[in-house]
C-alpha positions as a Python dict, from the first residue, in 0.01 Angstrom:
ca = {
    (1, 'M'): (0, 0, 0),
    (2, 'T'): (126, 357, 132),
    (3, 'L'): (389, 381, 406),
    (4, 'R'): (141, 557, 638),
    (5, 'F'): (-103, 245, 613),
    (6, 'Q'): (188, -15, 668),
    (7, 'Q'): (309, 161, 960),
    (8, 'L'): (-59, 169, 1111),
    (9, 'L'): (-79, -197, 1038),
    (10, 'Q'): (245, -260, 1205),
    (11, 'F'): (133, -62, 1523),
    (12, 'I'): (-195, -266, 1532),
    (13, 'C'): (9, -622, 1511),
    (14, 'L'): (231, -497, 1772),
    (15, 'G'): (-45, -393, 2001),
    (16, 'L'): (-218, -731, 1959),
    (17, 'I'): (106, -900, 2070),
    (18, 'V'): (139, -678, 2365),
    (19, 'L'): (-231, -744, 2483),
    (20, 'S'): (-187, -1124, 2428),
    (21, 'A'): (106, -1113, 2650),
    (22, 'C'): (-71, -925, 2919),
    (23, 'K'): (-413, -1060, 2920),
    (24, 'G'): (-440, -1412, 3030),
    (25, 'P'): (-626, -1686, 2932),
    (26, 'K'): (-1018, -1707, 2975),
    (27, 'A'): (-1020, -2056, 3116),
    (28, 'V'): (-1346, -2208, 3199),
    (29, 'A'): (-1425, -2256, 3570),
    (30, 'P'): (-1454, -2616, 3668),
    (31, 'V'): (-1812, -2676, 3839),
    (32, 'A'): (-1847, -2715, 4208),
    (33, 'Q'): (-1975, -3086, 4276),
    (34, 'Y'): (-2004, -3246, 4606),
    (35, 'S'): (-2087, -3609, 4713),
    (36, 'G'): (-2361, -3515, 4938),
    (37, 'D'): (-2228, -3703, 5230),
    (38, 'K'): (-2218, -3555, 5574),
    (39, 'A'): (-1991, -3559, 5878),
    (40, 'T'): (-2199, -3837, 6002),
    (41, 'R'): (-2075, -4090, 5754),
    (42, 'V'): (-1776, -4160, 5969),
    (43, 'K'): (-1885, -4488, 6146),
    (44, 'E'): (-1672, -4728, 6363),
    (45, 'V'): (-1785, -5051, 6543),
    (46, 'S'): (-1641, -5022, 6908),
    (47, 'I'): (-1683, -5222, 7212),
    (48, 'L'): (-1744, -5029, 7541),
    (49, 'N'): (-1678, -5212, 7870),
    (50, 'I'): (-1933, -5225, 8118),
    (51, 'P'): (-1814, -5371, 8431),
    (52, 'V'): (-2087, -5520, 8679),
    (53, 'E'): (-2027, -5620, 9023),
    (54, 'L'): (-2318, -5798, 9200),
    (55, 'P'): (-2246, -5818, 9597),
    (56, 'A'): (-2292, -6180, 9700),
    (57, 'S'): (-2473, -6043, 9987),
    (58, 'D'): (-2765, -5943, 9764),
    (59, 'I'): (-2787, -6301, 9625),
    (60, 'E'): (-2767, -6438, 9977),
    (61, 'R'): (-3031, -6221, 10100),
    (62, 'Q'): (-3273, -6337, 9850),
    (63, 'I'): (-3213, -6692, 9909),
    (64, 'N'): (-3251, -6656, 10273),
    (65, 'A'): (-3581, -6466, 10221),
    (66, 'Q'): (-3710, -6761, 9998),
    (67, 'I'): (-3604, -7065, 10187),
    (68, 'G'): (-3796, -7093, 10502),
    (69, 'N'): (-3686, -7189, 10849),
    (70, 'V'): (-3783, -7548, 10802),
    (71, 'I'): (-3600, -7715, 10500),
    (72, 'Y'): (-3706, -8082, 10519),
    (73, 'E'): (-3932, -8262, 10746),
    (74, 'D'): (-4014, -8645, 10785),
    (75, 'K'): (-4311, -8652, 11021),
    (76, 'S'): (-4371, -9055, 11007),
    (77, 'L'): (-4201, -9337, 11163),
    (78, 'D'): (-4349, -9591, 10931),
    (79, 'D'): (-4261, -9431, 10574),
    (80, 'N'): (-3948, -9501, 10388),
    (81, 'G'): (-4013, -9877, 10437),
    (82, 'G'): (-4077, -9844, 10809),
    (83, 'D'): (-3743, -9681, 10912),
    (84, 'N'): (-3860, -9605, 11259),
    (85, 'L'): (-3746, -9235, 11213),
    (86, 'M'): (-3872, -8886, 11228),
    (87, 'L'): (-3666, -8587, 11113),
    (88, 'K'): (-3679, -8201, 11097),
    (89, 'V'): (-3396, -7994, 10925),
    (90, 'S'): (-3421, -7635, 11032),
    (91, 'K'): (-3204, -7358, 10946),
    (92, 'R'): (-3002, -7241, 11253),
    (93, 'A'): (-2832, -6934, 11102),
    (94, 'P'): (-2886, -6753, 10759),
    (95, 'I'): (-2733, -6929, 10473),
    (96, 'K'): (-2378, -6803, 10367),
    (97, 'L'): (-2235, -6727, 10018),
    (98, 'V'): (-1873, -6693, 9941),
    (99, 'P'): (-1765, -6620, 9593),
    (100, 'L'): (-1478, -6851, 9476),
    (101, 'N'): (-1329, -6816, 9134),
    (102, 'N'): (-1610, -6853, 8901),
    (103, 'S'): (-1840, -7010, 9138),
    (104, 'L'): (-2002, -6968, 9483),
    (105, 'S'): (-1931, -7173, 9792),
    (106, 'I'): (-2267, -7210, 9992),
    (107, 'T'): (-2311, -7322, 10327),
    (108, 'V'): (-2647, -7397, 10516),
    (109, 'P'): (-2608, -7412, 10885),
    (110, 'V'): (-2899, -7636, 11000),
    (111, 'N'): (-3023, -7794, 11325),
    (112, 'I'): (-3159, -8162, 11332),
    (113, 'W'): (-3395, -8265, 11530),
    (114, 'C'): (-3492, -8663, 11488),
    (115, 'K'): (-3686, -8916, 11676),
    (116, 'V'): (-3556, -9294, 11624),
    (117, 'G'): (-3605, -9619, 11790),
    (118, 'Y'): (-3747, -9973, 11743),
    (119, 'K'): (-4071, -10118, 11724),
    (120, 'V'): (-4124, -10534, 11756),
    (121, 'E'): (-4448, -10710, 11718),
    (122, 'Q'): (-4440, -11089, 11821),
    (123, 'L'): (-4695, -11328, 11952),
    (124, 'G'): (-4933, -11027, 11991),
    (125, 'I'): (-4733, -10836, 12180),
    (126, 'S'): (-4589, -10481, 12054),
    (127, 'L'): (-4264, -10348, 12185),
    (128, 'S'): (-4133, -10008, 12119),
    (129, 'K'): (-3879, -9773, 12236),
    (130, 'Y'): (-3791, -9432, 12083),
    (131, 'E'): (-3548, -9143, 12165),
    (132, 'E'): (-3509, -8802, 12062),
    (133, 'T'): (-3194, -8609, 12000),
    (134, 'E'): (-3071, -8285, 11824),
    (135, 'F'): (-2741, -8225, 11645),
    (136, 'A'): (-2601, -7962, 11425),
    (137, 'I'): (-2430, -7976, 11090),
    (138, 'D'): (-2319, -7726, 10796),
    (139, 'I'): (-2434, -7860, 10451),
    (140, 'K'): (-2200, -7765, 10176),
    (141, 'F'): (-2287, -7653, 9826),
    (142, 'G'): (-2103, -7538, 9515),
    (143, 'T'): (-2279, -7336, 9228),
    (144, 'K'): (-2184, -7226, 8901),
    (145, 'V'): (-2320, -6891, 8843),
    (146, 'G'): (-2435, -6710, 8522),
    (147, 'L'): (-2679, -6505, 8322),
    (148, 'D'): (-2925, -6654, 8063),
    (149, 'P'): (-3010, -6465, 7745),
    (150, 'N'): (-3290, -6281, 7904),
    (151, 'Y'): (-3055, -6146, 8177),
    (152, 'V'): (-3165, -6349, 8450),
    (153, 'L'): (-2921, -6470, 8708),
    (154, 'T'): (-2881, -6868, 8708),
    (155, 'T'): (-2720, -7109, 8915),
    (156, 'A'): (-2630, -7469, 8873),
    (157, 'T'): (-2594, -7614, 9237),
    (158, 'I'): (-2463, -7951, 9336),
    (159, 'G'): (-2414, -8104, 9664),
    (160, 'N'): (-2064, -8084, 9846),
    (161, 'G'): (-2124, -8280, 10140),
    (162, 'F'): (-2160, -8138, 10523),
    (163, 'N'): (-1955, -8079, 10841),
    (164, 'W'): (-2051, -8204, 11167),
    (165, 'I'): (-2098, -7934, 11431),
    (166, 'K'): (-2242, -8169, 11695),
    (167, 'K'): (-2283, -8523, 11641),
    (168, 'P'): (-2602, -8741, 11744),
    (169, 'T'): (-2637, -9014, 11981),
    (170, 'I'): (-2912, -9216, 12087),
    (171, 'T'): (-2931, -9429, 12404),
    (172, 'L'): (-3160, -9742, 12412),
    (173, 'A'): (-3170, -10011, 12673),
    (174, 'G'): (-2872, -9876, 12840),
    (175, 'F'): (-2653, -9852, 12513),
    (176, 'Q'): (-2534, -9534, 12293),
    (177, 'I'): (-2635, -9608, 11956),
    (178, 'P'): (-2451, -9354, 11712),
    (179, 'I'): (-2699, -9275, 11397),
    (180, 'D'): (-2418, -9096, 11200),
    (181, 'A'): (-2465, -9335, 10900),
    (182, 'I'): (-2853, -9268, 10908),
    (183, 'V'): (-2803, -8924, 10913),
    (184, 'D'): (-2542, -8923, 10663),
    (185, 'R'): (-2750, -9103, 10411),
    (186, 'I'): (-3060, -8881, 10462),
    (187, 'I'): (-2866, -8546, 10434),
    (188, 'K'): (-2696, -8711, 10090),
    (189, 'D'): (-3049, -8776, 9958),
    (190, 'Q'): (-3184, -8447, 10051),
    (191, 'Q'): (-2887, -8232, 9902),
    (192, 'P'): (-3028, -8250, 9524),
    (193, 'E'): (-3348, -8135, 9684),
    (194, 'I'): (-3214, -7835, 9852),
    (195, 'A'): (-2992, -7768, 9552),
    (196, 'R'): (-3304, -7754, 9342),
    (197, 'I'): (-3468, -7500, 9556),
    (198, 'I'): (-3169, -7283, 9575),
    (199, 'D'): (-3163, -7269, 9193),
    (200, 'K'): (-3526, -7224, 9165),
    (201, 'E'): (-3541, -6931, 9418),
    (202, 'V'): (-3234, -6747, 9260),
    (203, 'K'): (-3372, -6769, 8903),
    (204, 'G'): (-3684, -6649, 9025),
    (205, 'Q'): (-3571, -6336, 9209),
    (206, 'V'): (-3246, -6201, 9056),
    (207, 'N'): (-3308, -6024, 8727),
    (208, 'L'): (-3052, -5790, 8571),
    (209, 'K'): (-3256, -5687, 8294),
    (210, 'P'): (-3400, -5360, 8407),
    (211, 'M'): (-3061, -5236, 8520),
    (212, 'I'): (-2893, -5334, 8189),
    (213, 'N'): (-3198, -5195, 7979),
    (214, 'Q'): (-3142, -4856, 8160),
    (215, 'V'): (-2799, -4834, 8059),
    (216, 'W'): (-2875, -4966, 7700),
    (217, 'Q'): (-3115, -4681, 7649),
    (218, 'T'): (-2903, -4396, 7848),
    (219, 'L'): (-2586, -4471, 7633),
    (220, 'Q'): (-2800, -4418, 7336),
    (221, 'A'): (-2832, -4049, 7415),
    (222, 'P'): (-2568, -3829, 7214),
    (223, 'F'): (-2274, -3715, 7402),
    (224, 'L'): (-2121, -3365, 7364),
    (225, 'I'): (-1747, -3419, 7368),
    (226, 'N'): (-1651, -3093, 7226),
    (227, 'D'): (-1870, -2789, 7313),
    (228, 'E'): (-1661, -2536, 7108),
    (229, 'Y'): (-1675, -2731, 6768),
    (230, 'K'): (-2038, -2880, 6881),
    (231, 'V'): (-1882, -3222, 6836),
    (232, 'W'): (-2121, -3521, 6943),
    (233, 'L'): (-2060, -3867, 7010),
    (234, 'K'): (-2358, -4099, 6903),
    (235, 'L'): (-2365, -4459, 6978),
    (236, 'T'): (-2595, -4715, 6785),
    (237, 'P'): (-2593, -5020, 6994),
    (238, 'Q'): (-2590, -5330, 6810),
    (239, 'E'): (-2523, -5649, 7055),
    (240, 'L'): (-2460, -5719, 7422),
    (241, 'Q'): (-2188, -5942, 7543),
    (242, 'M'): (-2087, -6082, 7856),
    (243, 'T'): (-1800, -6271, 8027),
    (244, 'P'): (-1860, -6526, 8267),
    (245, 'L'): (-1926, -6430, 8627),
    (246, 'A'): (-1596, -6434, 8846),
    (247, 'A'): (-1556, -6377, 9189),
    (248, 'K'): (-1396, -6041, 9314),
    (249, 'G'): (-1361, -6007, 9674),
    (250, 'N'): (-1711, -6055, 9821),
    (251, 'N'): (-1886, -5979, 9479),
    (252, 'L'): (-1955, -6138, 9150),
    (253, 'R'): (-1806, -5973, 8867),
    (254, 'T'): (-1868, -5973, 8489),
    (255, 'T'): (-1788, -5745, 8205),
    (256, 'I'): (-2074, -5661, 7969),
    (257, 'G'): (-1928, -5546, 7622),
    (258, 'L'): (-2175, -5300, 7428),
    (259, 'K'): (-2097, -5347, 7058),
    (260, 'A'): (-2200, -5026, 6895),
    (261, 'V'): (-2150, -4825, 6587),
    (262, 'T'): (-1981, -4505, 6715),
    (263, 'E'): (-1997, -4191, 6503),
    (264, 'T'): (-1920, -3822, 6547),
    (265, 'V'): (-2160, -3553, 6440),
    (266, 'V'): (-2075, -3187, 6388),
    (267, 'G'): (-2351, -2939, 6450),
    (268, 'A'): (-2693, -2994, 6616),
    (269, 'E'): (-2756, -3256, 6841),
    (270, 'P'): (-2823, -3578, 6622),
    (271, 'K'): (-3161, -3769, 6659),
    (272, 'G'): (-3225, -4143, 6623),
    (273, 'T'): (-3472, -4419, 6686),
    (274, 'P'): (-3395, -4612, 7023),
    (275, 'V'): (-3277, -4961, 6959),
    (276, 'P'): (-3456, -5237, 7190),
    (277, 'L'): (-3255, -5451, 7404),
    (278, 'P'): (-3147, -5764, 7253),
    (279, 'N'): (-3071, -6085, 7392),
    (280, 'L'): (-2732, -6147, 7581),
    (281, 'K'): (-2453, -6329, 7404),
    (282, 'V'): (-2180, -6474, 7623),
    (283, 'V'): (-1847, -6459, 7500),
    (284, 'S'): (-1493, -6554, 7680),
    (285, 'N'): (-1381, -6215, 7691),
    (286, 'V'): (-1463, -5848, 7603),
    (287, 'P'): (-1209, -5606, 7392),
    (288, 'E'): (-1109, -5317, 7605),
    (289, 'L'): (-1029, -5083, 7307),
    (290, 'F'): (-1268, -4830, 7135),
    (291, 'E'): (-1231, -4658, 6829),
    (292, 'I'): (-1441, -4343, 6687),
    (293, 'G'): (-1425, -4109, 6411),
    (294, 'L'): (-1334, -3758, 6530),
    (295, 'I'): (-1362, -3443, 6275),
    (296, 'S'): (-1151, -3157, 6254),
    (297, 'K'): (-1313, -2889, 6010),
    (298, 'I'): (-1125, -2628, 5778),
    (299, 'S'): (-1377, -2397, 5599),
    (300, 'F'): (-1281, -2264, 5246),
    (301, 'P'): (-1267, -1897, 5369),
    (302, 'E'): (-1036, -2015, 5641),
    (303, 'A'): (-801, -2184, 5425),
    (304, 'K'): (-785, -1914, 5162),
    (305, 'A'): (-721, -1652, 5438),
    (306, 'L'): (-423, -1843, 5563),
    (307, 'A'): (-312, -1880, 5197),
    (308, 'M'): (-335, -1511, 5122),
    (309, 'K'): (-186, -1414, 5452),
    (310, 'Q'): (138, -1597, 5328),
    (311, 'L'): (124, -1458, 4964),
    (312, 'A'): (66, -1114, 5036),
    (313, 'G'): (337, -895, 4880),
    (314, 'K'): (525, -1187, 4722),
    (315, 'V'): (652, -1160, 4368),
    (316, 'F'): (721, -1484, 4175),
    (317, 'E'): (969, -1467, 3904),
    (318, 'F'): (1019, -1669, 3591),
    (319, 'Q'): (1267, -1695, 3291),
    (320, 'D'): (1541, -1548, 3501),
    (321, 'G'): (1329, -1243, 3618),
    (322, 'K'): (1193, -1182, 3260),
    (323, 'R'): (834, -1265, 3379),
    (324, 'K'): (694, -1158, 3699),
    (325, 'I'): (345, -1224, 3868),
    (326, 'S'): (176, -1153, 4197),
    (327, 'V'): (-143, -1347, 4343),
    (328, 'T'): (-404, -1092, 4418),
    (329, 'N'): (-683, -1341, 4510),
    (330, 'I'): (-755, -1707, 4573),
    (331, 'D'): (-1094, -1894, 4568),
    (332, 'M'): (-1164, -2250, 4681),
    (333, 'Y'): (-1446, -2472, 4633),
    (334, 'G'): (-1470, -2861, 4587),
    (335, 'Q'): (-1540, -3105, 4292),
    (336, 'G'): (-1578, -3461, 4408),
    (337, 'S'): (-1286, -3562, 4614),
    (338, 'Q'): (-1062, -3283, 4492),
    (339, 'V'): (-1046, -2909, 4573),
    (340, 'I'): (-1040, -2641, 4316),
    (341, 'C'): (-806, -2330, 4357),
    (342, 'A'): (-889, -2040, 4148),
    (343, 'I'): (-595, -1806, 4141),
    (344, 'E'): (-604, -1445, 4033),
    (345, 'M'): (-297, -1282, 3919),
    (346, 'V'): (-126, -971, 3781),
    (347, 'G'): (199, -881, 3623),
    (348, 'S'): (329, -1031, 3309),
    (349, 'L'): (10, -1241, 3303),
    (350, 'N'): (-317, -1083, 3396),
    (351, 'A'): (-537, -1396, 3431),
    (352, 'K'): (-751, -1639, 3644),
    (353, 'V'): (-614, -2008, 3630),
    (354, 'Y'): (-746, -2300, 3782),
    (355, 'L'): (-565, -2575, 3984),
    (356, 'R'): (-703, -2894, 4137),
    (357, 'G'): (-558, -3128, 4389),
    (358, 'T'): (-646, -3397, 4644),
    (359, 'P'): (-627, -3312, 5018),
    (360, 'F'): (-459, -3558, 5219),
    (361, 'F'): (-349, -3559, 5613),
    (362, 'D'): (32, -3529, 5654),
    (363, 'A'): (89, -3695, 5996),
    (364, 'A'): (449, -3566, 6024),
    (365, 'T'): (345, -3193, 6041),
    (366, 'N'): (-54, -3245, 6155),
    (367, 'S'): (-159, -3059, 5845),
    (368, 'I'): (-395, -3074, 5523),
    (369, 'K'): (-179, -3096, 5202),
    (370, 'F'): (-271, -3123, 4850),
    (371, 'K'): (-118, -3421, 4636),
    (372, 'D'): (-133, -3448, 4261),
    (373, 'L'): (-157, -3048, 4246),
    (374, 'D'): (-212, -2976, 3877),
    (375, 'Y'): (-391, -2736, 3631),
    (376, 'D'): (-733, -2801, 3539),
    (377, 'L'): (-761, -2952, 3200),
    (378, 'D'): (-894, -2644, 3036),
    (379, 'T'): (-659, -2416, 3199),
    (380, 'R'): (-378, -2636, 3083),
    (381, 'N'): (-476, -2606, 2731),
    (382, 'K'): (-506, -2233, 2716),
    (383, 'M'): (-193, -2187, 2943),
    (384, 'A'): (12, -2425, 2672),
    (385, 'K'): (-99, -2180, 2405),
    (386, 'V'): (-94, -1821, 2549),
    (387, 'A'): (146, -1848, 2849),
    (388, 'N'): (384, -2154, 2772),
    (389, 'W'): (660, -1986, 3005),
    (390, 'L'): (423, -2001, 3333),
    (391, 'F'): (287, -2352, 3221),
    (392, 'K'): (653, -2518, 3194),
    (393, 'G'): (763, -2329, 3471),
    (394, 'K'): (762, -2416, 3848),
    (395, 'F'): (454, -2235, 3910),
    (396, 'L'): (269, -2555, 4059),
    (397, 'E'): (556, -2612, 4297),
    (398, 'M'): (576, -2277, 4427),
    (399, 'M'): (206, -2251, 4507),
    (400, 'S'): (196, -2593, 4673),
    (401, 'P'): (339, -2489, 5026),
    (402, 'Y'): (74, -2210, 5055),
    (403, 'F'): (-200, -2442, 5039),
    (404, 'N'): (-90, -2640, 5361),
    (405, 'V'): (-329, -2594, 5639),
    (406, 'S'): (-212, -2698, 5981),
    (407, 'I'): (-476, -2858, 6219),
    (408, 'A'): (-218, -2929, 6502),
    (409, 'D'): (-390, -2699, 6725),
    (410, 'Q'): (-725, -2859, 6672),
    (411, 'L'): (-599, -3192, 6710),
    (412, 'A'): (-411, -3081, 7046),
    (413, 'E'): (-748, -2941, 7178),
    (414, 'A'): (-946, -3245, 7054),
    (415, 'R'): (-703, -3459, 7247),
    (416, 'K'): (-720, -3251, 7555),
    (417, 'Q'): (-1114, -3223, 7537),
    (418, 'I'): (-1155, -3594, 7495),
    (419, 'Q'): (-918, -3722, 7759),
    (420, 'T'): (-1100, -3474, 8002),
    (421, 'N'): (-1446, -3601, 7912),
    (422, 'I'): (-1367, -3962, 7942),
    (423, 'A'): (-1137, -3946, 8247),
    (424, 'G'): (-1434, -3938, 8481),
    (425, 'N'): (-1761, -3802, 8348),
    (426, 'K'): (-2084, -3869, 8519),
    (427, 'V'): (-2367, -3940, 8265),
    (428, 'N'): (-2638, -3936, 8521),
    (429, 'D'): (-2687, -4062, 8888),
    (430, 'N'): (-2643, -4419, 8791),
    (431, 'V'): (-2385, -4413, 8486),
    (432, 'S'): (-2033, -4251, 8459),
    (433, 'I'): (-1758, -4311, 8203),
    (434, 'K'): (-1409, -4370, 8258),
    (435, 'G'): (-1130, -4422, 8041),
    (436, 'S'): (-826, -4302, 7854),
    (437, 'L'): (-727, -4193, 7516),
    (438, 'A'): (-442, -4397, 7351),
    (439, 'S'): (-395, -4228, 7029),
    (440, 'L'): (-506, -4017, 6731),
    (441, 'Q'): (-455, -4162, 6376),
    (442, 'P'): (-551, -3972, 6078),
    (443, 'D'): (-828, -4155, 5851),
    (444, 'N'): (-1004, -3975, 5559),
    (445, 'I'): (-1050, -3628, 5425),
    (446, 'Y'): (-1381, -3523, 5280),
    (447, 'V'): (-1461, -3235, 5072),
    (448, 'T'): (-1796, -3064, 5156),
    (449, 'P'): (-1956, -2742, 5027),
    (450, 'E'): (-1832, -2570, 5355),
    (451, 'G'): (-1473, -2692, 5331),
    (452, 'M'): (-1253, -2976, 5408),
    (453, 'E'): (-1321, -3224, 5696),
    (454, 'A'): (-1035, -3427, 5831),
    (455, 'V'): (-1129, -3748, 6027),
    (456, 'I'): (-915, -3860, 6276),
    (457, 'K'): (-948, -4217, 6450),
    (458, 'A'): (-909, -4182, 6812),
    (459, 'S'): (-849, -4493, 7003),
    (460, 'G'): (-839, -4583, 7370),
    (461, 'K'): (-994, -4768, 7662),
    (462, 'L'): (-1353, -4685, 7788),
    (463, 'E'): (-1538, -4798, 8072),
    (464, 'V'): (-1902, -4755, 8168),
    (465, 'L'): (-1952, -4801, 8551),
    (466, 'L'): (-2291, -4845, 8725),
    (467, 'S'): (-2391, -4760, 9073),
    (468, 'G'): (-2729, -4721, 9258),
    (469, 'F'): (-2941, -4971, 9081),
}
């Protein structure tokens, strides 16, 4: 072998060494893969409070309309074993209802006309003497009020005695004969019948189902909670609960709890099949807190732009400055629950390397970060052979801070928008929403073809107020 040939061979080998140092590993790009789930996957079961106040005057009006002027009448002196008594009980004023704890106190003011006397037949001779009198009493009732499963108002009424307003007396043969005891017995005998009439008329006339059904259908319409990001709140109701009726001033109040799946949907207004109104379920109390999942979106181009803005002009050194690289471009996409970061670099190594990490929400900084950031397996294998200095260096540690994406502004705006919308929002002429936001807590982060979606769980108190039905 001549000297010239040996020199040429050495030059070729040296060139290959230099090229191997400058030209990076040709790692195989990980394939983009997505679960196919959409933002609508985030669902929470909530209870929405619907306070309902029913004026006692409405029930009072219904009862007075249905119970006529004459409540009871005995037209015969000979019935009831020949009691020599005729009786007519008439309303002297409208029936009054007063809410009291979880019941109603009912007063029926009546005038009573009666004809009473005696009749004696002896030796074919009939002697009789009858006198008429009028007096007034207030008949008292107590009634428990509720709703049956079909939203019909029910009452369970019992007699509670009566008060004399004007006592009756009869004068026969020059003697005043009190008939208090006779009237007392008759009224006590008739109170169950009057109570039955009250219960019958209330049940037949007061039906809350049309009102509740309107609210049920109205609340199923998607509600825009953030116009800028086109975030919709969609309710899919499952159950209606109700607390027992209780007095509040001159009204009867109950809380109807709408148990529903709440979900946030980003984009176009969501559609759905209306759920029919179910039977009512009576419970001791209705929880006040609601929870919904809100979505804060960060696109891959946005995350890339933020990272490149920080990396521009930066030079990373290794092996005490013997090796230097700069990042020229970054690409980001998803694979399952992880994000793939393709990093192009120049300098001591001209190559494209692939990192992978799992995004998570850091509550301390209100940002999305990556945990378990590492080389993709194929990249790892090639780096170990060709650029061991980078593989064993602190490249991953150096890169991690540049992939942190703050969503603090989005969260602050979301809190502001939600609080504004639920502080006092009129859905329509009959339904308005009132509430307050208590907290925003991080939940999950999903990787989609467009980017990363951070799900934030919002909780607070929410009431649906009814009026004008």
